[in-house]
C-alpha positions as CSV (number, residue, x, y, z in Angstrom):
1,M,35.4,-31.5,-11.8
2,K,34.0,-28.0,-11.8
3,I,31.3,-26.9,-9.4
4,S,28.9,-26.1,-12.3
5,E,29.4,-29.5,-13.7
6,S,28.7,-31.1,-10.3
7,F,25.6,-29.0,-9.9
8,D,24.3,-30.0,-13.4
9,A,25.0,-33.6,-12.6
10,M,23.2,-33.4,-9.4
11,T,20.1,-31.7,-10.8
12,G,20.2,-34.1,-13.8
13,R,19.4,-36.9,-11.5
14,L,16.3,-35.1,-10.1
15,S,12.9,-35.7,-11.4
16,E,10.8,-33.0,-13.0
17,R,8.8,-32.4,-9.8
18,E,12.0,-32.3,-7.7
19,R,13.6,-29.9,-10.0
20,R,10.6,-27.6,-9.7
21,L,10.6,-27.8,-6.0
22,F,14.4,-27.1,-6.0
23,G,13.8,-24.1,-8.2
24,L,11.1,-22.8,-5.9
25,L,13.4,-23.3,-2.9
26,A,16.3,-21.5,-4.6
27,L,14.0,-18.7,-5.6
28,A,12.7,-18.4,-2.0
29,A,16.2,-18.3,-0.7
30,L,17.2,-15.7,-3.2
31,L,14.1,-13.6,-2.3
32,L,14.9,-14.0,1.4
33,L,18.5,-12.9,0.8
34,V,17.4,-9.9,-1.2
35,G,14.7,-9.0,1.3
36,G,17.2,-9.2,4.2
37,A,19.7,-7.1,2.3
38,W,16.9,-4.5,1.5
39,F,15.7,-4.5,5.1
40,G,19.3,-3.9,6.3
41,V,19.9,-1.1,3.8
42,S,16.5,0.4,4.6
43,T,17.3,0.4,8.3
44,V,20.6,2.1,7.8
45,F,19.1,4.8,5.6
46,S,16.2,5.2,8.0
47,G,18.6,5.9,10.8
48,I,20.5,8.3,8.6
49,R,17.2,10.1,7.8
50,E,16.3,10.3,11.5
51,D,19.7,11.7,12.2
52,I,19.4,14.3,9.5
53,E,15.9,15.2,10.7
54,G,17.2,15.6,14.2
55,D,20.0,17.8,13.1
56,R,17.5,19.9,11.1
57,K,15.4,20.4,14.2
58,V,18.5,21.4,16.2
59,L,19.5,23.9,13.6
60,A,16.0,25.3,13.5
61,E,16.0,25.7,17.3
62,L,19.5,27.3,17.1
63,R,18.2,29.8,14.5
64,N,15.3,30.7,16.7
65,M,17.5,31.1,19.8
66,A,20.2,33.1,18.0
67,P,18.4,36.5,18.2
68,Q,17.7,36.0,21.9
69,Y,21.3,35.0,22.5
70,L,22.7,38.0,20.6
71,E,20.2,40.3,22.4
72,K,21.4,38.9,25.8
73,Q,25.0,39.3,24.8
74,A,24.4,42.9,23.7
75,R,22.6,43.7,27.1
76,K,25.5,42.1,28.9
77,R,28.1,44.2,27.1
78,D,26.0,47.3,27.6
79,L,25.7,46.5,31.4
80,E,29.4,45.9,31.7
81,A,30.1,49.2,29.9
82,A,27.7,51.0,32.2
83,V,29.3,49.6,35.3
84,K,32.8,50.4,34.1
85,N,31.7,54.0,33.2
86,N,29.9,54.5,36.5
87,T,32.0,57.1,38.3
88,E,29.4,58.7,40.5
89,S,29.1,57.6,44.1
90,V,25.8,56.1,45.3
91,R,25.4,59.1,47.7
92,V,25.7,61.6,44.9
93,M,23.2,59.8,42.7
94,A,20.7,59.3,45.5
95,N,21.0,63.0,46.5
96,E,20.3,64.1,42.9
97,I,17.0,62.2,43.0
98,L,16.1,63.4,46.5
99,K,16.6,67.1,45.4
100,D,14.1,66.6,42.6
101,I,11.2,65.5,44.9
102,E,9.1,68.3,46.5
103,L,7.7,67.4,49.9
104,S,3.9,67.2,49.8
105,A,3.6,68.3,53.5
106,E,5.5,70.2,56.1
107,I,7.9,68.1,58.2
108,P,9.0,69.4,61.6
109,G,12.7,70.3,61.7
110,A,13.1,70.2,57.9
111,L,15.7,72.6,56.5
112,G,13.7,73.0,53.3
113,T,10.9,71.7,51.1
114,R,12.9,69.1,49.2
115,M,13.2,65.5,50.3
116,S,17.0,66.0,50.3
117,D,16.4,68.4,53.2
118,I,15.0,65.8,55.5
119,V,16.9,62.6,54.6
120,S,20.0,61.5,56.5
121,F,22.8,59.3,55.1
122,E,23.6,56.8,57.9
123,G,27.1,55.5,58.3
124,K,29.7,55.0,55.6
125,T,29.2,53.5,52.2
126,V,29.6,49.8,52.2
127,E,31.4,48.0,49.4
128,T,30.9,44.3,48.8
129,P,33.0,42.4,46.1
130,V,30.8,40.7,43.5
131,E,31.9,37.3,42.3
132,L,30.6,36.9,38.8
133,T,32.0,33.4,38.1
134,K,33.2,30.5,40.1
135,S,35.8,28.0,38.7
136,K,38.1,25.4,40.2
137,K,41.0,27.0,38.2
138,A,40.3,30.4,39.8
139,A,40.0,28.8,43.3
140,K,43.4,27.1,42.9
141,S,45.1,30.3,41.7
142,K,47.7,31.7,44.0
143,K,47.2,35.2,42.7
144,K,44.3,37.5,43.4
145,V,42.2,38.9,40.5
146,T,43.6,42.1,39.2
147,S,40.2,43.7,38.7
148,S,36.7,43.2,40.2
149,Y,33.2,44.4,40.5
150,V,31.8,45.7,43.8
151,M,28.4,46.6,45.0
152,E,28.3,50.0,46.8
153,E,25.5,50.4,49.3
154,Q,24.3,53.3,51.3
155,E,21.6,53.5,54.0
156,L,19.1,56.4,54.0
157,K,16.9,57.3,56.9
158,F,13.4,58.9,56.4
159,K,11.7,60.3,59.5
160,E,7.9,61.0,59.5
161,V,7.9,61.5,55.8
162,P,4.6,61.4,53.9
163,Q,4.2,57.8,52.6
164,N,3.4,59.0,49.1
165,D,6.6,61.0,49.0
166,L,8.6,57.9,49.9
167,M,6.8,56.0,47.2
168,R,7.7,58.7,44.7
169,F,11.4,58.4,45.7
170,L,11.3,54.6,45.3
171,D,9.6,54.9,41.9
172,A,12.2,57.5,40.8
173,I,15.0,55.1,41.8
174,E,13.4,52.4,39.7
175,K,12.9,54.6,36.7
176,S,16.3,56.4,37.0
177,E,18.8,56.2,34.1
178,A,21.5,56.0,36.7
179,L,22.8,52.6,37.8
180,L,20.9,52.7,41.0
181,F,18.5,50.3,42.8
182,V,17.0,49.4,46.2
183,T,18.3,46.4,48.1
184,K,16.4,46.8,51.4
185,I,13.4,48.6,52.9
186,D,12.3,48.7,56.5
187,M,9.3,50.9,57.0
188,K,6.7,51.6,59.7
189,R,3.8,54.0,60.0
190,T,4.0,56.9,62.4
191,F,1.8,56.3,65.5
192,N,0.0,59.7,65.5
193,D,-0.3,60.0,61.7
194,R,-1.0,56.9,59.6
195,N,-0.2,58.8,56.4
196,R,3.4,59.3,57.4
197,V,6.2,56.7,57.8
198,T,9.6,56.3,59.3
199,A,11.8,54.2,57.0
200,S,15.3,52.9,56.4
201,V,16.1,52.4,52.7
202,V,19.3,50.8,51.5
203,I,20.2,51.8,47.9
204,A,23.1,50.4,45.9
205,T,25.1,50.7,42.7
206,F,27.7,48.7,40.9
207,R,31.3,49.9,40.5
208,Y,34.4,48.6,38.8
209,R,37.6,48.6,40.9
210,E,41.1,48.1,39.8
211,A,43.5,46.3,42.2
212,A,47.1,45.1,41.8
213,G,47.5,41.4,41.8
214,R,49.7,39.8,44.4
215,D,50.6,36.4,45.7
216,E,48.6,35.1,48.7
């Protein structure tokens, strides 16, 4: 016997009221099934829409960040090129700036009227390797890096120099197109003249050094 015939036989034995109730029950079950399916499909599509919206926001943020990233990359390339093309020693660059500053007052023992005439370069230039990146792979390597950046520092001594003149020198360092900057300042006022100072200023530049690699 076919399923449809069995179903007809079963419903044929039902009263009119029972058939209506059965029909309503079947309709409710069908609506529940359709509603469940629709809810499931809606949930899936809602998740897809949220993912798409999230991706759209990420792409918008990346578009906004792209100019800044490109600008930083350009500055990085320019700085690396400036360091690699930096052939002047820190002493020479500092002395060029010192020669451009006219002293505003006479200083006992000075050999001239320029700041370069009263400043002494203390000790030798100090070079310190600059480690730009740290990686486990580099740490485990048995060979030294074939090239590196170094920071070249030089200490300058100022004795009883007008404070304004020293400030002009520091300002000239900051505004200089040369790759030069101040790393340390130790300054105190002269006891008998509060407008003069005795100072120690350490200036530095970055250089690029080539070195042959060898096994440790």
